[in-house]
N, C-alpha and C positions, 0 to 999 in steps of 0.2 A: 699513078695516085688513081687516075680514074678507075682502072679494072679493079683496084682495092674495096672502092665506093661501091661499084656494080656487085661484087662479090658479097658485101657486108648487106647491100639493100635486098639482094637476092635472097640471102639468110633469114633476114627479118621478115620479109612477106612470105616465106615458106613456113616459119613458125606459125604465122597469124592464121595462114589458112590450114594448118594441120591442128590448130587449138579450136577452129569452129566444130560445133555441136551440128550431126546431122540426125535429126528426128523426122522420121516419115511414117505413113501409114499405107498397107497393102493390102489389097483385095485379092481372094484367090479367085473370083471371076467377076467382070461388070454387069453380067445378066445372069438372072436365074430365075425359075417359074416357082410359083407360089408353094409348092411342094418340096422346095430344095432347101439347101443350105449353105450358106457362105462363111468363109474363114476371113477374118480381119486381124492383121498382125501391126502392132505400133512398135517401130525398132529404134533404138537409140545408140549411138556409138559411144555413148559417156555414161557413167555410172550417176545416176539422177533418183531424186526424192520426189514424194508427193505427184506420184501419177495419179491425173483425172482422165477418166474416160468421157467420150461424149455421152448423150442421152440417149441415142441409139432409138429414135422415135420410128414407130409403123415397124419395128422389129422386136422379136422376143429372144433374151439371150439363152441359150439353150446349153451352153458350157461356156466356162472361163468365170473371171481371168486366169488363166494360167502365165506363168513366168519360166522363161528358159534366159539363161545367160552363156554366151560364147565366148570363150578367152583363148587366144592362140599367139605363140612366138613365130615368125618366121624369118629367118636370116637376121635374129636380132631385132627385130620390127614386132611391136605388141599389136594385136588385133582384138577389139573387143567391141560386144556388142549386147543389148539387153533386148528381148522381145516382150510384149503382153498380147496375148491370143485370147481372141472372142471366137464361137461360133454362134451364127444370128441366123434366125428363122423368120420369113417375113409374114405381116398380118395382114397384108391386102396389096393389091396389083399397083401398079405405078412408078413413076419417075421419084426415086427419094434421092437423101443425101445423107452421108454419114459424117457427122459434124466433126469440129477440131477436138483432138485429144492435147492435153498440157501435160509438162513435166517441169519440175525444180532442178537445175543443175547449177551448183554454187548458190549465186544470189539471183541468177538469170531464170526467167520462166521462157518456155520454149514451146512451140505449137505445131501441130502437123497441119497440112492441107485439107480442106473439106475433098470427099470422094463421092463421086455419083454411081448411082446404082438402079439399074432397071429390074423391076419386078414383073415377070409377064404372068399368063396362066399356067395352070399345072401342066407337067411335061410329063411324056412317057418315060418311064426310068426302065433301061435294060434287065430283063428277066436272068439275073445271074444267081442261081441256087446256091452259090457260095458267097455270096455279098450278104455281111452280117445285118446290113440295113433291110434285104430283101427278106432275111429268115426273120428278123425282127415283126416286119410289117405283117407277115403270115402267121406269126404265132402269140401276137402280143392284141388283145380287143379290150377296149372299154365300151360297156354297154348299160343303157338306163332303161330300168324296166318298170313299166307305168302300170298300176293296178287298173286302171280305168281311164279311156280316152273322150269319154263322151258322159260325164258327171253332170247333174244338177248344181245350180246355183249354191254355194254353200257344202257341198257335199265332199267328204273328206277322198283325198286322192292320195297314194304313196307312191314314192319314185325311191328306188334303189339302184344305187350306182356299183356294177361288179367289174372286176379286173380279173379278165382269163388270160391264163397262162398255160403254152402247151407243154407237156411233161418234161421235154427235153431242153426247155428254154428256162431261164432264171432272170429274177428280178432282184436287183441290189436295193436299189432306192428309187423314189418318186418324189416330185415336187408339183405343187398346184400352180398352174399359169394363169388358168380364169377359171372362178368358181361361178357355179351356176347361178343365173338371176331369174327370180319369180316374181316378175311385173304382175300386178292385178291378180296377186293370190296374198293370202295369210298362210305362212310357213312356219313351219317348227321342225327343227333338226331333231332326230333321235340319238342319243349319246351311244355310240359304240365303244363300249370298254376297251375290248381286245379285238385286235384283226386277226381272224382264224381262217386258214385255209383250208378249203373242202373240195371236195371232188364232184365234178360236173361234166355236162357234156354243153359243146358248142357248135352248133349246126352238125349235129349227129356224130361229131368227134369229142375224143375225150380229154377234158380239159380240167386243169385245178384253177379256182377262183377264189378271191376275196371279196368281200363287201367292204367298201371303203365309205360309203355315205347311205343314210336312211332320211327322209323328209317327208314328213306329213303336209300337204297343202288342201286349202279351202279356197275355190275360185272365187273372187269378188265381183265379177264380170260375165256378162253373158257373150257368146260369140267365139270364134277361134282366138286362143290365146297360144302364145309361143313362149317355151322355156329355152335359156340360152345354154349352151352346153358346159358341161365339165370339160376341162382341158389339162392335161397331165403331161409333164415331161419325164421321162421313166430310163433308167440306166439300166439296158438289158444285157443279160448274156448269151450267147448263142454258141452252140458248138461247131467246132471247126474240124478239119479233116486232118488236123496235126496231132502229134501226141508229143508227152515230153519224156525225160529218160526213163521214166518209171512205167511208161506206157498208160498214162493217163490223158483222157482227151483235154487240148487246152481249148479255154472257150476265148471268144472274142466280146469284147464290151463295146456296146455301140448306144447311144443316146437315140430315144424315139419320142415323138411329140404323138399322143393319142387323144382322141374326143370323143365324147359319147354322142355326139350328133344333136341337132336342134329338134325338139319334142314339140307336136302341135297337139295342144286338146281343146275338142269341141264342147263348150261349154251349154248347157241346156237350160231356159229359164224354167222357174216353177209353173206348173199350171195355172190357169186362172180359175178353170172350173172347179168349185167347191171350195175356195180359198174362204176362209170365214174372215168376218171384216177386222176382228181385233188380231189377226195373224201378226205376229211380231219379228217373224224372220228365223225362227227356230229349225235346223233341218237336222236330222238324225232319229235316234229314239229315246225318249223320255219317260219318267214317270213322276209324278207331282205328290209329294207328301204335306199336309198340314197338321201339326200337332200342338196341342197346349200342354203348358208344364203344369196348369192345376185345372181341376175340374170346379172345385169349391175353394172359396176363399172370404177373407173377412172383408169389410170396407176399408181396412187401413192398408191394405196388401196390394202387392202388384203382382201380375203373371207375367210368363213370357209365352209370345206365339211364333211358332217356327215354321217357315214357309221353305220347303227345300226340294231342289228339282236335280232328281238322278239319272244317270244314263250315258249314252256315246253319243255326241255330235258335236255341232260349233257352238261350244260354251264361250262365253264374252263376246259372242258376235250378234245376239238377240237381246230384247229388251225382256227384263223380268218382270213377273207378274208383281200388282200389289193388293194391299187389302183394303178395303173399306168397311168402316166398322162404325157404330152408333156415336153421337157427339158425346154421350155420358161416359166413354171410355177414351181416356187421354193416350194418344198413341204418339212414342218418342221414335225417333230416326233410328232404322234397325242396323244392326252390327251384322256385316257380310262375314263369312267363312268360306273359303274354297279347299276342296281336295281333288284335284285335277292331275290326271299324268297323261301322257303321250305315248301312244303306242302305234303299231302299224296300221290299226284301222281307224285310228283317229283320235279325239281327245276324248277320256272317259273319266266319271267321277261323279262329283256333285258340288251343288253351289247352294248355301243357305242363308237366308234371313233370320234373323231373330229379334223379334219386337218387343219392347218393353211396355206393357200397358197397365194404366192405373185406372180402377173404376172411381166414378165420383159419386157415385150413389148406389144402395144397394137395388136386387131384383136379379132378373134370370135373364140375360145375355145370350144371343145368338150370333155366332162368327159364320157370318154368309159363304155359300160357296166360293170358291175361287177355280177359275178354269184357266187351263194353259193349252194352247193349240201348236202343233208341228207338224211339218210335212216329214213323212218316212219316205226316203229314196228307193228302198227295198220293194215296198208296195205301190210307190207312185203315187199316194194319196194322203191327202191331210187328216190326221186325227187330233182328237182332244181328249184332256185329261181334266178330271173334274175331283175336287177332294170333297168329303163327306162333311154335313154341317154337323159344327160344334157348339156346344151350349155351355155357358160359363155362371155359375150359381155364386151370386154376391151376397153375405149377410151381412146385415146392420138394421140399423133405423131407415125405414123409408120415408123420406121426406117429400114434404107435398110442395107444388110450384112456387107457393109465396115465400118458402122457406128459401127456396132454391134462388129465388130473385134476391133476397135479402141478403144471403151470403155468396153472391155472385162476385164482390172484391174480396172476400177471403179465399175464395177458390182460385183466383187469378192471381193473387199475392202465394198460393202454396204452389200454382203451377211455374212461377217465377223462380221459386225455391228449389223446385224439382228438376228444372232445365239447368239451373247452375250445375248440379252434380251429373247433366248428360246422363249417360245408360247405368250408372251404377247400381248394382243389385242392392234392393232394400233389405233392410235389417228387421227381422222378424222375432228375434230371441233378446231378452235382455241378461245384459251380462252385470252380475252384482260385485260390490268390492266388500271386504271386511273391513268394520268399524273401528277395530283397534289392530292397525296395521304396524309391523315392526319399523322402528326408525331407520333410515337408511344409514346414518352415521354410525360406525362402530360395528356395522353389521359385516356377515363374511363377504358379502359383495362389495363393500367398501373398501374392505382391507384388499381384497383381490385386485381391483381396479387401481389401488394406491402403489402396489407393489410390481405390479405386470409391467410398467415400462422400464424401471430398474432391472429386472430379470432379462427382459428383451436384450437390454443395453449392455449386460453383463455377457450374454451368448453372442452377442456382435462382436464385442471387441476380441473373446476369444478364437471366433472363427476367423476375424481380421488378423489376428496373428500367427494363425496356421497358414493361412494364406500368403503372408509376408514372408514365413519360412519357406515355404516350397517356392517363392518366386526365386529366391535366392540359390535354389538348387537347380544347376544346369540340365541335370539328367531329367527332371520334372518340367522345367520349361520345354526342352527338346521333345519330351513325349506328347506334352501339350499341345506344341506346335503340328506335329506330324499328325495327332490325332483330329486336330480341326482341319487339316489338310485331307486327311482320310473321308471324312463327312463331305466335304464339298466335293471332290472327284466322284464318291458315289452319288451324290445329287446329281452332276453333270452326266454320270454313265446314265442314270434314270430319264433324264431328259433327252439324249442324244441314242434313245433306245433304236431308232428308227435310222441310225447312222454307223455302220459297221465299224469305220476307222476311230471316229471319234468316242463311241462307246468302249471300245476295248482301250485305246491311250488311257481312258478317263477311268476304266476299271482296273487296268494294270497298276495308275497312280494311286488309286485308293486303297489298294491292298497292299502295296508296299509302304505308303506310310501309316497304315494299321500296324504293319508288323514293328516299323519303326519304334512306334508309341510304345508298344509292347517289350521289345526285346532291347531299344535303345542301342541302335547301332548308325553309324553313318552310312554315306551312300558308299565311300569309298570302301568300307569294311564288308560290304554286302556281299554274298554268294549262296547258292543254293546250298550247299553242304552245311555251312554254318548255321543258317537259317534252321535247317532240319535237325542241326544237335539241339540248339540252343531252345526250340521247340520241345525236344523230347525231354530235357534237362527242367522244363517247366511243367512235367507231366502231362504233355498232349499226346493223345493217343494217334497211333500210325495212320488208323482210317481218316482222321480229321488231317494229318499233314498230308497224304494222298491226295485227298480233296483239294487241299491247299495249291498243291504242284499241279493237278489238272487244270483249275482255274489258270495258274501263269502261263501253263502251255498254250491252253485255248487263247490267250490274248496275244501270245508270242506267233501263232499259227493265222491269225485273221488276215493277215494281208494274202496270203497266198490260198488259202481255202474258203471258198463260198458260202458263208453262213448267212441263215435267214432270221428274220425277226424272232421266230419260235425258238433257235438256240440262243439268241441274245437274251431273251426274256428267261430261258432256263439258267444261263450262267448268271444272270443280275440274282435270281432267286437263290442259286448254290451259292454266291459270296455272302448274302445277308444269313442264311444257314450257318456259313462257314464261321462267320465272327461271332455268333452266338456259342458256336460251339467252344472255340477256342475261349471265349469269355469265362464260361462254365467249366473247362477242362484246367487251367491254366493255375498254376500255383506260385 
């Protein structure tokens, strides 16, 4: 009896031990240099859900998470494990901890133990010409080109970020890890519509390069200023010494982190010698224009005075000049309009203030000259723009001083009335109306307005009936759903044009759903021969069908052939052209 109890207890505890979940974390190394990477594996021997990784503070995730499952049977015993893998790159030196990861198995939450990791100074890596990481380091370079490193305060400088790639190396994708920070600068990014690969040289060697970013900066502080670097994580394809069955070179894929490097800019102060007393901080090259909408007007009219500054410089970073007119000219708040564009040399365009002016008495008025000072960094000296003197002749009865005093209250009330309308333009013409106007009732307009709602309601009812009939048509419903999915996947392809795998998956689904919408077939009925016959029966030309097959072939070959961004742009454009051609040809 005692032996039977021992056997039962042993079996019970064995079942409990075998039912326990083993969830652990492993590091590929416990110490690494700041220029190295470490692999972290989170392994569980049961199937779980809702995996949550740690924060990975002081590290960048350069790859992952990738998931692998191992399931095997040995001597009738099942072995199972699931692994979540990350590749990390340290940000700084020190002793750090990889925190706990968690996962849910059934109704229980399991966590790993925290791991210690030491990050030391950069270590020397062995120079192995066949190592993909070594080849990538030698053939990929991120460079920041600065137009000027010793500008004046508020003088524009430009930074161009270029990615140089050697001819025998390819780039599949990249993502931004750190964006450049422009502390103590006014910055404006220049939009780059398409990334174009160009030929050039790097340190005397032939390279290809692409411009990733252009930025215009205006320094707002004197002294030495720092610009934090742009940091990218790049997926690089490097050639190996191996060849496939067809004799083609097999490429190795490796991830590489590149930095443009920290940039130092020494900003010079504007010179004190020759600085005008009314200098407002304008730096660049400008022209001043003062124009009047009228030279002569009646006492009851108003005119506009335009003050405009054109040129190239630090617009919006200096005080705009103002006008000083006689008291008998009532001046209202100006309307400002801007026409500015940002290019490689800075901000170019114009800013205009338009003043509405109302004379309160007749006479000939002088518009004083207006001066505008700016600093020209090309000539390293201050310059002044002065407008010409304008004259305005106001015609009407000239009032004496006593009459002006007696009518002071009337003018004040008129001013209040004008202020209520702000800067609305003054009416100078009278619109007359006919005395014997046609009565509205029983006119043509009356009958149109009366019958129009009933006509619109009748049209809506007809459209609604047509749509209801179509909704009961299974083929129409299926074609409509497929058409919507085609548009959705085509939009997804455009959004992921920098990601080869996602782009071609979305493009393949888009074209498939488009064909389903016009040919009305199910996925189970699809084959290339049937699609070709169906399109021929609908009078689609062979040239168009061959173009369709080329696009499907590119989608299928995308996993095995290294396409670049230019090829994806071309395939997307051809897909749009193909849809247009089929719509025009199909009957």
